[in-house]
C-alpha positions in Angstrom: -24.1 7.2 -34.1 -26.0 4.5 -32.2 -24.2 1.1 -32.4 -26.0 -2.2 -33.0 -24.8 -5.0 -30.7 -24.9 -8.7 -31.4 -25.0 -11.0 -28.4 -24.9 -8.2 -25.8 -24.9 -10.6 -22.8 -22.1 -12.8 -24.1 -20.1 -9.7 -25.1 -20.5 -8.4 -21.5 -19.2 -11.6 -20.0 -16.2 -11.6 -22.3 -15.4 -7.9 -21.6 -15.8 -8.4 -17.9 -13.6 -11.5 -17.7 -10.8 -9.9 -19.6 -11.0 -6.5 -17.9 -11.1 -7.9 -14.4 -8.2 -10.2 -15.2 -6.1 -7.2 -16.2 -7.4 -5.3 -13.1 -6.3 -8.2 -10.8 -3.0 -8.6 -12.5 -2.1 -5.0 -11.6 -2.8 -5.3 -7.9 -0.3 -4.8 -5.2 -0.6 -4.7 -1.4 -0.8 -1.6 0.7 -0.8 -0.7 4.4 -3.7 1.3 5.8 -2.0 4.2 7.6 -4.0 7.2 6.3 -7.7 7.8 5.8 -7.4 9.4 2.4 -3.9 9.4 0.9 -3.3 10.7 -2.6 -3.0 7.2 -4.0 -6.5 6.3 -2.8 -8.2 9.4 -4.2 -6.5 8.7 -7.5 -7.9 5.2 -7.5 -11.4 6.5 -6.7 -11.2 8.9 -9.6 -10.2 6.0 -11.8 -13.3 4.1 -10.6 -15.5 7.2 -11.2 -14.4 7.7 -14.8 -14.9 4.0 -15.6 -18.4 4.2 -14.1 -19.2 7.2 -16.3 -17.7 5.9 -19.6 -19.2 2.4 -19.3 -22.6 3.9 -18.5 -22.4 6.2 -21.5 -21.6 3.2 -23.7 -24.2 0.9 -22.3 -27.1 3.3 -22.1 -26.5 5.9 -24.8 -24.1 4.5 -27.4 -25.5 1.0 -28.1 -29.0 -0.1 -28.9 -29.2 -2.8 -26.3 -29.0 -1.9 -22.6 -28.0 -5.4 -21.7 -24.5 -4.7 -23.0 -22.1 -4.0 -20.0 -25.0 -4.3 -17.5 -24.6 -4.0 -14.4 -21.4 -2.1 -15.0 -23.5 0.7 -16.5 -25.7 1.6 -13.6 -23.4 3.9 -11.6 -22.9 7.0 -13.8 -24.5 9.3 -11.3 -22.4 7.8 -8.5 -19.3 8.4 -10.6 -20.2 12.1 -11.0 -20.9 12.5 -7.3 -17.7 10.7 -6.5 -15.8 13.2 -8.7 -17.5 16.1 -6.9 -16.9 14.6 -3.4 -13.2 14.1 -4.2 -12.9 17.6 -5.6 -14.4 19.2 -2.5 -12.2 16.9 -0.3 -9.0 17.7 -2.3 -9.5 21.5 -2.4 -10.2 21.6 1.3 -7.3 19.4 2.3 -5.0 21.6 0.2 -6.4 24.9 1.7 -6.0 23.5 5.2 -2.3 23.0 4.5 -1.7 26.2 2.6 -4.5 28.7 2.7 -4.1 30.5 -0.6 -5.8 33.9 -1.0 -8.6 34.0 -3.6 -6.5 35.4 -6.5 -3.7 32.8 -6.0 -6.3 30.1 -5.8 -8.0 31.2 -9.0 -4.6 31.5 -10.8 -3.6 28.0 -9.8 -6.9 26.1 -9.9 -8.7 27.7 -12.8 -5.7 27.4 -15.1 -5.6 23.6 -14.4 -9.3 23.4 -15.0 -9.5 25.5 -18.2 -6.3 24.5 -20.1 -7.3 20.9 -20.9 -10.8 22.0 -21.4 -9.9 24.6 -24.0 -7.6 22.2 -25.8 -10.4 19.5 -26.1 -13.1 22.0 -27.0 -10.9 23.7 -29.8 -10.0 20.2 -31.2 -13.6 19.1 -31.5 -14.8 22.4 -32.9 -12.1 22.0 -35.6 -12.8 18.3 -36.2 -16.5 18.7 -36.4 -16.1 21.5 -39.0 -13.4 19.8 -41.1 -14.5 16.2 -40.9 -18.2 16.2 -40.3 -19.0 19.7 -41.7 -20.8 20.7 -38.5 -20.6 24.3 -37.5 -21.9 26.0 -34.3 -23.3 29.5 -33.8 -20.8 32.1 -32.7 -22.8 32.9 -29.5 -22.9 29.2 -28.6 -19.1 28.9 -29.1 -18.5 32.1 -27.1 -20.4 30.7 -24.1 -18.7 27.3 -24.6 -15.2 28.7 -24.4 -16.2 30.5 -21.2 -17.3 27.2 -19.8 -21.0 27.9 -19.8 -23.2 24.9 -20.9 -26.9 25.1 -20.3 -27.9 22.0 -22.3 -26.8 18.3 -22.0 -28.1 16.7 -25.2 -26.0 13.7 -25.8 -26.7 13.7 -29.5 -26.9 17.4 -30.4 -24.5 19.3 -28.2 -20.8 19.6 -29.1 -19.9 17.6 -25.9 -22.9 17.0 -23.6 -20.9 15.8 -20.5 -19.5 19.4 -20.3 -22.6 20.4 -18.3 -20.4 19.1 -15.4 -17.7 21.7 -16.3 -20.1 24.5 -15.7 -21.3 22.9 -12.4 -17.8 22.4 -11.0 -16.7 25.8 -12.2 -19.3 27.4 -10.0 -17.9 25.6 -7.0 -14.3 26.6 -7.9 -15.4 30.3 -8.2 -17.3 30.3 -4.9 -14.9 28.1 -2.8 -12.1 30.5 -2.0 -14.6 33.3 -1.2 -16.4 31.2 1.5 -13.6 29.0 2.8 -12.8 29.4 6.5 -9.7 27.5 7.6 -10.9 27.5 11.2 -14.4 26.4 10.4 -14.4 24.2 7.2 -17.8 22.8 8.3 -19.3 26.3 8.0 -17.8 26.6 4.5 -19.4 23.3 3.6 -22.8 24.5 4.8 -22.5 27.8 2.8 -21.6 25.8 -0.3 -24.6 23.5 0.1 -27.0 26.5 0.8 -25.7 28.2 -2.4 -26.5 25.1 -4.4 -29.9 24.7 -2.7 -30.8 28.4 -3.4 -29.8 27.9 -7.1 -32.2 25.0 -7.3 -34.9 26.9 -5.4 -34.5 29.9 -7.7 -34.8 27.7 -10.8 -33.4 30.2 -13.3 -34.9 29.7 -16.8 -31.5 29.4 -18.5 -30.8 26.2 -16.5 -34.1 24.5 -17.4 -32.4 21.8 -19.4 -29.7 20.9 -16.8 -31.5 21.8 -13.5 -32.4 18.1 -12.8 -28.7 17.2 -13.1 -27.8 19.9 -10.6 -30.6 18.7 -8.2 -29.0 15.2 -7.9 -25.5 16.5 -7.4 -25.6 19.5 -5.2 -24.7 17.7 -2.0 -21.5 15.8 -3.0 -19.0 18.7 -3.2 -20.0 20.2 0.2 -19.8 16.7 1.7 -16.3 16.4 0.4 -15.4 19.7 2.2 -16.9 18.3 5.4 -15.1 15.0 5.0 -11.7 16.7 4.7 -12.4 18.6 7.9 -13.5 15.4 9.7 -10.4 13.5 8.6 -8.2 16.0 10.3 -10.0 15.3 13.6 -9.9 11.5 13.6 -6.6 9.5 13.9 -6.1 7.3 10.9 -6.1 3.5 11.4 -3.0 1.4 11.2 -3.8 -2.3 10.9 -0.1 -3.1 10.5 0.8 -1.8 13.9 -0.1 -5.1 15.7 -2.6 -3.4 18.0 -5.0 -6.3 17.4 -4.4 -9.9 16.8 -4.8 -11.0 13.2 -7.8 -13.2 14.0 -9.5 -10.5 15.9 -8.9 -8.0 13.2 -10.3 -10.3 10.6 -13.5 -10.9 12.6 -14.3 -7.2 12.3 -12.5 -6.2 9.1 -14.1 -8.6 6.6 -17.7 -8.3 7.7 -17.4 -4.5 7.6 -15.9 -4.6 4.1 -18.6 -7.0 2.9 -21.3 -4.8 4.5 -20.0 -1.7 2.7 -19.9 -3.5 -0.6 -23.5 -4.7 0.0 -24.6 -1.1 0.7 -22.9 0.1 -2.5 -24.6 -2.6 -4.6 -28.0 -2.0 -3.0 -27.8 1.8 -3.4 -27.0 1.4 -7.1 -29.7 -1.1 -7.8 -32.3 0.9 -5.9 -31.0 4.2 -7.2 -34.2 6.1 -7.2 -33.7 7.2 -10.8 -37.0 8.3 -12.3 -38.6 8.4 -8.8 -37.4 11.7 -7.4 -34.3 13.8 -7.4 -34.0 13.7 -3.6 -34.1 9.9 -3.5 -31.7 9.6 -6.4 -29.2 12.0 -4.7 -29.6 10.2 -1.4 -28.9 6.8 -2.8 -26.0 8.1 -4.9 -24.4 9.7 -1.9 -24.9 6.5 0.1 -23.1 4.6 -2.7 -20.3 7.2 -2.7 -19.7 6.9 1.1 -19.9 3.1 1.0 -17.4 2.7 -1.9 -15.1 5.3 -0.2 -15.2 3.2 2.9 -14.3 0.1 0.9 -11.3 1.8 -0.6 -10.2 3.2 2.7 -10.2 -0.3 4.3 -8.9 -2.4 1.4 -5.4 -3.7 1.8 -4.6 -3.7 -1.9 -3.9 -1.0 -4.5 -4.9 -1.3 -8.1 -2.4 0.3 -10.5 -4.9 0.2 -13.4 -7.4 2.3 -11.5 -4.6 4.7 -10.5 -3.8 5.1 -14.2 -7.4 5.9 -15.1 -7.5 8.2 -12.1 -4.4 10.2 -13.2 -6.0 11.0 -16.5 -9.7 10.9 -15.4 -10.3 14.6 -16.0 -8.9 14.5 -19.5 -10.9 11.3 -20.3 -14.1 12.9 -19.1 -13.5 15.9 -21.4 -13.1 13.9 -24.6 -14.6 10.5 -24.3 -18.2 11.1 -25.5 -17.6 12.9 -28.8 -15.0 10.2 -29.8 -17.5 7.4 -29.0 -20.5 9.0 -30.6 -19.2 11.0 -33.6 -15.8 9.5 -34.3 -16.2 5.8 -33.7 -13.4 3.7 -35.2 -13.8 0.4 -33.3 -17.4 -0.6 -32.8 -18.1 -0.6 -36.6 -15.3 -3.2 -37.2 -14.9 -5.2 -34.0 -16.9 -7.2 -31.6 -18.4 -5.0 -28.9 -16.3 -6.4 -26.1 -13.0 -5.9 -28.1 -14.0 -2.4 -29.1 -14.8 -1.4 -25.5 -11.5 -2.7 -24.2 -9.6 -0.9 -27.0 -11.5 2.4 -26.3 -10.6 2.3 -22.6 -6.9 1.9 -23.4 -7.1 4.4 -26.2 -8.5 6.9 -23.7 -5.6 6.1 -21.4 -3.2 6.8 -24.1 -4.9 10.0 -25.2 -5.1 11.2 -21.6 -1.4 10.6 -21.1 -0.6 12.5 -24.4 -2.8 15.4 -23.4 -1.2 15.5 -19.9 2.2 15.7 -21.5 1.1 18.5 -23.8 -0.3 20.5 -20.9 2.8 20.0 -18.9 4.9 21.2 -21.9 2.7 24.3 -22.2 2.9 25.0 -18.5 6.7 24.7 -18.6 6.9 27.1 -21.5 4.7 29.6 -19.7 6.8 29.2 -16.5 10.0 29.8 -18.5 8.5 33.0 -20.0 7.4 34.3 -16.6 10.9 33.7 -15.2 12.5 35.5 -18.2 10.1 38.5 -17.9 10.8 38.7 -14.2 14.5 39.2 -14.9 
């Protein structure tokens, strides 16, 4: 249900102060020796899921949009950041070990579907037993196949799952078009596939087509970025190639400039103007914040934690917030938001453990049958 907020501005300040203190307390130094190490992509995933969750709370859960502003203005950037990192990660992995299509599907689709099925089954059962909500069988059949053609926050079983269908399309197409010698060509094909889908405008995607329009460029861009990274030597600011003073004269203005671009792109996002402008500004924000994270000399362990469980959190956060709220009804908004973020971390950790256990059991069965 929609939550009423008292003193939204004050609650935002209290939440921000406490959260950023926790964020700062879990910072440690890092040396810049790789463009995109796994630790950095995990942090960026953590940032992306926070952008999305806070935006869903501020714009769709509460009745006053001043709550959590301006932390709520980057949901689209968060989605594009996820897509960019997915394209980057899949390409980097395939460049190292080029799996044939069937092995790719076996490995990647299982990781994609296992947590998805667990979350979907849990909410189907909870909605029926607790809220007495049932869904048509044909709707459930499509849902368990990963097909979502609506994104109604208040009516669908889990509206953010439009993204699952979108990313699933890329996962199905990627191994068929990937060329290890020419990843740039693969990126072009993936973009053209998305563009043709938008141009075709199939009627069954009418309710989600705009969402597709503003996100078709990020995944191919991630594929292109992974190829570019292999061609450019990574920086090493710890190697003493420049004096400390000389490095600082370039380093800090560049960092400040990238942050300024990120803020500008979010404020002037183009939302409501045109899909092309919205996508362009969102991609600009993705590139700017990626540059900030590449150059920063610190590592935030809290962002890394959110990044580790970002996929799980994305899958279950909205139904919990909207249909099964246990905090906002009893607590101040700032306290409820903090508790939800850390509850989501705990649930993500638990879900990850369950999936690892199931994977171990399945691996043991495969070994036993092979004997």
